[in-house]
Residue, then its C-alpha position, 0 to 999 in steps of 0.5 A: m155242235g161245232t160252236w160248242l166244241a170250239k168253246v171248251h177249252l183244253t189248256q185252261g178253265w173247267l175241263p183240265t181242272t176237272l180231269f186233274t183233280l178226278t186223276a189225283l183223287a183216284l190215285a189218292l184213294l187207291v193209296l188210301t184203300g191199300l193202307t187201310h186194308g193192311r196191305w201196306r207192304t203190297l202197296l210199297r212193292q207196287v209203288a217200287i215197281a211204279v218208281g221203275i216204270g216211271a225210270l225206264g219211261l224217262l230213259a225211253t222218252w229222253l232217247v226218243s227225244d234227245v238221242f234218235m231225234l224221232f220227231g226232228v227236234s227235242l221234245g224238251w225236259m218239261v215233256i220228258i218229265t210229264v211223260a215219265l210221271g205219266f208212265l209212273a202213275v199208269g205203272f202204278a194203276v196197272c199193278i193194283l189192276v192185276t191183283a185187286h178185285g171188285w170195286r178197287r179193281l174197277l177204280a184202278a181201271l178207271s185210274v189208268l184212263l184218267c192218267l193217260l188222259s191227264t199225261g196227254l192233256r198235260v203234254d198239250i198244255i206244255y206245247g199249247e197246240f190244241t187249245t180247244l176240243g173243236s181244234l181236237f177234232s178239226v172242227t171248222l171254227y170260223p164262218d164261210y167268208g163268201s157272203h161277208q165281202a170286204a169293201r175295197p180300200a178307200m184311203s191309206v193307213a196314213q189318212w186313217r190316222a190322220r182321221a183318227s187324229r181328228g176324231d172323224l174315223p169311218a164307223h167300225p166295230r171294236t173287234g176284228r172278225s175271223y172266216s174260213v175261205h177257199i182260195p182258188n188255185d188256178s196256177s198252181r192246181f195245189l190241192a189245199r185245205p181251206a184257209d183262215i182270214y182275220l180282218p181287223p176293225a178298219a178293215l169291216s168299216k165301209k171306207p177301210p184303208a189299204l191295209p198291211v198283209f200277214v200270210l201266216l203258216a202253221g207247222q206240220p202236222g198242222s192247219p190253218d185252224r191250228l195257227f189261229t187257235a194255238g197262236s191266239i191270232p185273233a185276240m193278238m191282233d184285236a189287242y193290237a188294234a185296240e191301241h192303234d185306232g182299229l188298224a192291224p194287219v189283214v192276216v191270212s192263214p193258207d194251207q201249205n200241206g194240203s193234209s196234216f199227213h203231208n210235208s210239201l216242203c213249200v216247193d213245186s214238186p211231183v210228190y204233193g204239187k206246186a205249194e211254192t206257186y200256191l203261196s207266192r201266185d195264187v194266194p197273193r193274187w186272191i188277197r189283193a182281189n178280194l181284201p182291203v190291202d196294199s199291194k206294196p211288198q214292204l207291207w207284206a210279211i210271210g211267218g210262220f211256226s215250225q215247218g211254216g217258219t222254215c217255209s216263211t224264210q224260203l218263200g220270203a227269201r225267194h220271193p221278195d217282190v211279194y213278201g218284204n217281210m219275214l216272221p219265222a218262229d222255230g224254223e229250220l235250216e233247210p226243207t226237211q223230210g226223212r232222209q236228205d238223199r231220198m228227199i232230193h230224189d222224190y221232191f227235186g228229181g235228184d237235182r241237188k242244185g234245185f234242193l239248195a235254191q230252197v235253203p234260206a240262207k243261200a237264197i238270201t245271199d244269192r239275191a243280196p243286197s235285200s231291203q227286206r226285214l227279218f224278225t225271227a225267234a225261238g224258244s229258250n229250250d229249243k237250242e237247235s232252233q236257236h242255232n237255225m235262227m242265228v244262221i239265218a238272221k247272220a245271212a240276212d244282216q249280211a245281206g242288208m236286211s233290217v234283222e230282229a232275232v229274240i229268244t222267248q224265256g221258258s218256252g221251247h218248240d212250241w205255241h208259247t214262243v210263237k205268242t210270246a215272240w209275235k207280240p214284239g214282232l207285230e209291233w216292230l213290223g207294225e212301226a215299219m209298215g205305218l200302223g203306228p210306233i212301237s210301244q216299247p223297245v223289243q227287249d222290254f217285252p216280257d219273257i223276251v231276250e234280244m240277241n246280238i247277230s254281229 
């Protein structure tokens, strides 16, 4: 059942095409039947009422999104307009529902349901959040790693590349594999959900090289599975490995929150436990002990989207001995959960200095100079994240880091930004990690604008 759900795509393929087509046909039939039965005046009134409902929906969604900022970030105009059109369509179907009789009333009721589903699915397509039915219902997508232990490293990445140039690489599959695994919490006792891991083709050899590591965090609400599916991580890494003799980073997506309804802030706190200790000690310890990786910090990156992006700049800046690189997308300037005074009271015991120590720009400045690398990104429709990105990027640049900051065109606070930005981010960091040269300058990647941070 889980495998079937994982194969039904929500953002492309037969399901969205079928749903949108049925919705359009149902609404068109309601209009045609109104005209053919001589109810055009009634139909005009219903359309006028629906337009008014759509206008109210536009105003309400805009207020929630951009004035009251209920979700912390703007929803973006594509979503606002989509929701407004959903209000209009549902309003039209409801107008007919309360006045029609017989089969036309049943069709109107069905149209209400179809319009609601189509609106929700269109919003999901804009964000790229849920890519399959499996991700929507939190179905575990990957097999357990317990019975698939990888071999220990037998050579360096440089030696692997040298053997590739001679044509005598050890046998390895053409694509990588993804697994689910429970990472022990011996130091933190943090109650995390299972992590997802991706092993590139080279890691699946009987004589693998010691590979770089990407630790990547989903947003909140979110999960490791969400990051792998919405971020297209396996496909992205497989494409990179195909151009680099089977080499790509080992990717681990641990759970930093414990639940989709929690926000740990990625700190050690009395609220949800020692998330920082889990991510800076337990997770790296398990990776080093169980996966074919190099332990040097300059070959480790921590990244993430939204709340996960914020966490990556917190943890990367505070633990340069673990993470030598950072890969945030659409992150915030600081840990955020409701009113700041209440958050400081709940998470930091009222210690404002403890909170400030978690602010990425301050953590970077406090540890300057730094030899870390930062590749940071924000969507062109997400002005707040662009501001956040530039503040952190400038602090990193002043601290001596190697910094690359980009804006992705046509996306907002969504997974499209992640997928667009992490392709050049992967190549930029991959070159620095010795996996191979970048294929083209960062600014030449599709839909990428390189920012000047000086």
